[in-house]
C-alpha positions in Angstrom: 171.7 96.4 121.3 168.7 98.1 122.1 168.1 98.8 118.6 168.5 95.2 117.7 166.2 94.0 120.5 163.6 96.5 119.4 163.5 95.2 115.9 163.6 91.6 117.1 160.8 92.1 119.3 158.9 93.9 116.7 159.3 90.9 114.3 158.1 88.4 116.9 155.1 90.4 117.7 154.3 90.8 114.0 154.5 87.3 113.6 151.5 86.5 116.0 148.9 85.0 113.6 145.7 86.6 115.0 143.6 85.1 112.1 144.6 81.6 113.3 144.5 82.2 116.9 141.0 83.9 116.8 139.6 81.5 114.6 140.7 78.6 116.9 139.4 80.5 120.0 136.0 80.9 118.4 135.7 77.3 117.0 135.9 78.4 113.5 137.9 76.5 110.5 141.5 77.5 110.0 141.5 80.5 107.7 144.3 78.8 105.7 141.7 76.2 104.8 139.2 78.1 102.6 138.7 81.1 100.5 141.9 82.7 99.6 143.8 80.7 102.2 145.2 84.0 103.5 145.5 84.3 107.4 143.8 87.6 107.3 140.8 89.6 108.6 139.1 89.6 104.9 139.4 85.9 104.6 138.2 85.3 108.2 135.1 87.4 107.3 134.3 84.5 104.7 133.8 82.1 107.8 130.7 83.9 108.1 131.7 85.5 111.6 132.0 89.3 111.6 133.2 89.3 115.1 136.2 87.1 114.4 137.1 89.3 111.4 137.0 92.6 113.4 139.0 90.8 116.3 141.6 89.5 113.8 141.7 93.2 112.0 142.2 94.8 115.4 144.9 92.3 116.3 146.7 92.6 113.2 146.6 96.4 113.2 147.8 96.7 116.9 150.8 94.4 116.3 151.9 97.0 113.8 150.9 99.9 115.9 152.2 98.8 119.4 155.9 98.1 118.7 156.3 101.4 116.8 154.4 103.3 119.4 156.8 101.7 121.9 159.9 102.6 119.8 158.9 106.1 119.6 158.0 106.1 123.4 161.6 105.1 124.1 162.9 107.8 122.1 164.8 105.7 119.6 166.2 107.2 116.4 163.9 107.6 113.5 165.9 105.0 111.5 165.3 102.6 114.4 161.6 103.4 114.6 161.5 102.9 110.7 163.1 99.5 111.2 160.9 98.6 113.9 157.9 99.3 111.7 159.2 97.2 108.6 160.1 94.4 111.0 156.6 94.2 112.5 155.1 94.3 109.1 157.7 91.5 107.6 156.8 89.5 110.8 153.1 89.2 109.6 153.9 88.5 106.2 156.7 85.9 106.9 155.5 84.5 110.4 157.9 82.5 112.3 154.9 80.9 113.9 153.5 79.7 110.6 156.8 78.5 109.1 157.4 82.0 107.4 154.0 81.8 105.5 152.0 84.6 106.7 149.3 87.0 105.5 149.6 89.9 103.2 150.1 92.5 105.9 147.5 95.0 104.9 146.3 95.7 108.6 149.6 95.4 110.0 151.1 97.9 107.7 148.3 100.2 108.2 149.0 100.1 112.2 152.6 100.6 111.8 152.1 103.6 109.3 149.5 105.0 111.7 152.0 105.1 114.6 154.7 106.7 112.2 152.5 109.4 111.4 148.7 109.6 111.9 148.2 111.8 108.8 149.7 109.2 106.5 147.9 106.4 108.2 144.6 108.3 107.8 145.1 109.1 104.1 145.9 105.4 103.6 142.9 104.1 105.7 140.5 106.6 104.1 141.8 105.5 100.6 141.3 101.9 101.4 137.6 102.6 102.7 136.6 104.8 99.8 137.8 102.2 97.1 136.3 99.3 99.3 132.9 101.1 99.5 132.7 101.8 96.0 133.8 98.4 94.6 133.5 95.8 97.5 137.0 94.6 96.6 139.1 94.7 99.7 142.3 93.9 97.6 141.6 96.6 95.1 141.6 99.1 98.1 144.7 97.7 99.6 146.4 98.0 96.2 145.4 101.7 95.9 146.3 102.5 99.4 149.7 101.0 98.9 150.2 103.6 96.0 148.9 106.5 98.0 150.8 105.8 101.1 154.5 106.4 99.9 153.3 109.8 98.2 151.6 110.9 101.6 154.8 110.2 103.3 156.9 112.2 100.9 154.3 115.1 101.0 154.3 115.3 104.9 157.7 114.2 105.9 159.9 114.3 103.0 162.7 111.7 102.0 164.3 109.6 104.8 164.0 106.5 106.9 160.2 106.7 107.3 159.6 107.1 103.5 162.1 104.1 102.8 160.3 101.9 105.4 156.8 102.8 103.8 158.2 102.2 100.3 159.5 98.7 101.4 156.1 97.9 103.0 154.0 98.9 100.2 156.3 97.2 97.6 155.9 93.9 99.4 152.2 94.5 99.7 152.0 95.0 96.0 153.8 91.8 95.4 151.8 90.0 97.8 148.8 91.0 95.9 150.0 90.0 92.4 147.4 87.1 92.2 144.9 89.3 93.2 145.9 92.1 90.6 145.6 89.1 88.0 142.3 88.2 89.1 140.9 91.7 89.2 142.1 92.2 85.4 140.3 88.9 84.7 137.1 89.9 86.5 137.4 86.8 89.1 138.3 88.5 92.3 136.1 87.8 95.1 134.2 90.7 96.5 133.6 91.2 100.3 130.9 89.3 101.5 131.4 86.5 99.0 132.2 82.8 100.1 134.7 81.0 98.1 136.2 77.6 98.4 139.9 77.3 98.7 141.9 76.9 95.5 
């Protein structure tokens, strides 16, 4: 029962759409109405408010980190902790508050993975940052980090529930970035700092 409640709570926390909440609180347009239409920090940045983007990024990362941190603190089994991480991530991607249409889950996955193992989280974040600084493509950074993370988990933790949860999150991340991959190949992907009308 405790395991079920922990996973359910993680999903509900992960479902909180910080991009929408922060934008409304700051009097900004709904992030689903412009740019990529994605309720995430990168799209909120296209509104022109760096503060809103930072708050969204922090909120999305924390809703991945806090449930996992709490599950570990409660001494739950590794399998349950892994399920909590996955549930928080899926809550963002399929938010119950947005009729199961959420964001891509990059920040939430990063927060969850950071709580699971700070070394893996640091490796993924460093990879994302390095790619973004070199190309200004947030999506490309996320794609490369999603490939690096499972390898890092395997290297530091070996096979097991944490690897399975990380692989599942990263597989969904790559699936959610299918459109970005196509745009990158066509040279049509938006770089950070560019404003683009909703399509």
